[in-house]
C-alpha positions as CSV (number, residue, x, y, z in Angstrom):
1,M,-16.4,-9.4,42.6
2,K,-18.8,-10.5,39.9
3,T,-19.6,-7.0,39.1
4,L,-16.6,-5.9,39.3
5,L,-15.5,-8.6,36.8
6,A,-18.0,-8.0,34.2
7,F,-17.7,-4.3,34.6
8,A,-14.0,-4.2,33.8
9,L,-14.8,-6.8,31.2
10,T,-17.7,-4.2,29.5
11,V,-14.8,-1.4,29.5
12,I,-12.3,-3.6,27.2
13,A,-14.6,-5.1,24.9
14,A,-16.3,-0.8,24.7
15,T,-12.5,0.3,24.4
16,L,-12.0,-2.7,21.8
17,C,-15.1,-1.7,19.4
18,T,-13.5,1.9,19.7
19,V,-10.2,1.3,18.5
20,P,-9.2,1.8,14.8
21,L,-8.2,-0.7,12.3
22,S,-5.1,-0.9,10.9
23,A,-4.4,-1.3,6.9
24,E,-2.8,-4.3,8.4
25,E,-6.2,-5.7,9.6
26,H,-8.4,-5.1,6.3
27,E,-5.8,-7.7,4.2
28,K,-5.2,-10.8,4.5
29,K,-2.5,-13.2,3.0
30,I,-4.0,-15.8,0.6
31,N,-2.8,-18.7,-1.9
32,R,-2.6,-18.4,-6.3
33,A,-5.3,-20.9,-6.0
34,D,-8.2,-18.8,-4.1
35,L,-7.8,-16.0,-6.6
36,P,-10.9,-15.5,-8.6
37,P,-10.9,-16.4,-12.3
38,A,-10.7,-13.3,-14.0
39,V,-8.3,-12.2,-11.2
40,E,-5.3,-15.6,-11.6
41,K,-5.7,-14.1,-15.7
42,T,-4.8,-10.7,-14.5
43,V,-2.1,-12.0,-12.7
44,A,-0.6,-14.4,-15.3
45,A,-0.2,-11.7,-17.5
46,Q,1.3,-9.1,-15.4
47,T,3.6,-11.5,-13.6
48,Q,5.3,-12.8,-16.7
49,G,9.0,-12.6,-16.3
50,A,8.5,-11.2,-12.2
51,T,9.0,-13.4,-9.1
52,I,5.7,-13.7,-6.9
53,R,6.4,-13.0,-3.3
54,G,2.6,-13.4,-2.6
55,F,-0.9,-12.5,-2.7
56,N,-3.2,-10.2,-0.5
57,E,-6.8,-10.0,-0.5
58,E,-7.8,-6.3,1.1
59,Q,-10.6,-5.1,1.8
60,E,-11.0,-0.5,1.2
61,N,-13.7,1.2,1.4
62,G,-15.9,-2.2,1.3
63,K,-15.0,-3.2,-1.5
64,T,-12.9,-6.2,-2.2
65,Y,-9.3,-6.2,-3.5
66,F,-6.7,-8.6,-4.6
67,E,-3.0,-7.8,-4.4
68,A,0.4,-9.6,-5.7
69,E,3.7,-8.7,-4.3
70,L,6.2,-9.4,-7.0
71,T,10.1,-8.8,-7.4
72,V,11.0,-7.7,-11.0
73,N,14.6,-7.3,-11.5
74,G,15.1,-6.4,-8.1
75,H,13.2,-4.6,-7.1
76,S,9.3,-4.5,-5.6
77,K,6.1,-4.3,-7.7
78,D,2.3,-4.7,-6.6
79,I,-0.6,-4.7,-8.4
80,L,-4.0,-4.5,-7.2
81,I,-6.6,-5.6,-8.9
82,D,-10.3,-6.0,-8.3
83,P,-13.1,-8.7,-8.9
84,T,-13.4,-8.6,-12.2
85,G,-9.6,-8.5,-13.2
86,A,-9.4,-4.7,-13.8
87,V,-5.9,-3.4,-12.2
88,V,-7.0,-1.1,-10.0
89,E,-3.2,0.6,-8.9
90,I,0.4,-0.1,-9.3
91,E,2.9,0.2,-7.0
92,E,6.5,0.3,-8.2
93,Q,9.8,0.8,-6.4
94,V,12.1,3.5,-8.3
95,E,15.6,4.5,-7.3
96,F,15.5,7.9,-5.8
97,A,18.1,9.2,-8.5
98,S,16.4,8.4,-11.4
99,L,13.1,11.0,-10.4
100,P,13.0,14.3,-12.0
101,A,14.6,16.6,-9.8
102,A,11.2,18.2,-8.6
103,V,10.2,15.2,-7.7
104,Q,13.6,14.7,-5.8
105,S,13.0,18.2,-3.7
106,G,9.1,17.4,-3.4
107,L,9.5,14.2,-1.3
108,Q,12.5,16.1,0.5
109,T,11.2,19.2,1.6
110,K,7.7,16.6,2.8
111,A,10.4,14.3,4.4
112,G,11.6,17.5,6.2
113,S,14.0,16.5,8.7
114,G,13.6,12.5,7.7
115,K,15.4,10.3,6.2
116,L,14.2,9.4,3.0
117,G,14.0,5.2,2.5
118,K,12.0,3.4,-0.1
119,V,10.8,4.8,-3.3
120,E,7.6,4.1,-5.2
121,S,5.7,5.2,-8.5
122,I,1.8,5.1,-8.3
123,T,0.4,4.3,-11.5
124,K,-4.0,4.4,-12.1
125,H,-5.6,4.6,-15.8
126,D,-1.6,4.0,-17.0
127,K,-0.7,6.9,-15.5
128,I,1.5,8.0,-12.4
129,V,-0.7,9.9,-10.3
130,A,1.8,10.0,-7.5
131,Y,5.2,9.3,-5.9
132,E,5.3,7.7,-2.1
133,A,8.3,7.6,-0.2
134,K,8.8,6.1,3.4
135,V,10.6,8.2,5.6
136,M,12.1,7.9,8.9
137,T,12.2,10.3,11.4
138,N,13.8,9.8,15.1
139,G,12.8,6.2,14.7
140,K,9.2,6.6,14.1
141,R,7.9,5.6,10.2
142,S,5.6,7.6,8.1
143,E,5.4,8.1,4.2
144,V,4.9,11.4,1.8
145,Q,3.8,11.7,-1.6
146,V,3.8,14.4,-3.8
147,G,2.3,14.5,-7.4
148,P,4.0,13.0,-10.3
149,D,5.3,17.2,-10.8
150,G,6.9,16.8,-7.1
151,K,4.0,19.0,-5.9
152,P,1.8,18.2,-2.6
153,L,-1.1,16.3,-3.9
154,D,-4.7,18.1,-2.6
155,H,-5.1,13.7,-1.4
156,E,-2.9,11.1,-0.9
157,E,-3.5,8.3,-3.4
């Protein structure tokens, strides 16, 4: 009986070790007081006039980043900041109708028969590099991205 239990626990442990971690497992909620001083300085500058919804510490490709989740003029805006205080990426909600026709068409094409939801611009180095939309297809959620010209990307941003 002990051997069977030990075997079962070994199988469970091995299974858990091979399950890929999801994005949620790479980030944790933190308080503003937990931000490094350089990040706090950037947050103070970037959040003027915004409502702060929260902060996360994220691990991506072995690097630590800090995310400020904001609401600005009724829409979401998330700012990813490196430990030195440099802004790495901004994801900001945009109205689908305000997008150039090529971007609207590109997102709809990538969504296929799915229903487009929230759309965000993705900005890096002060330049929009992509648009990302949430998609609902047969009860399943996914995301699609296109470049600022509405064309498919070589890689996801």
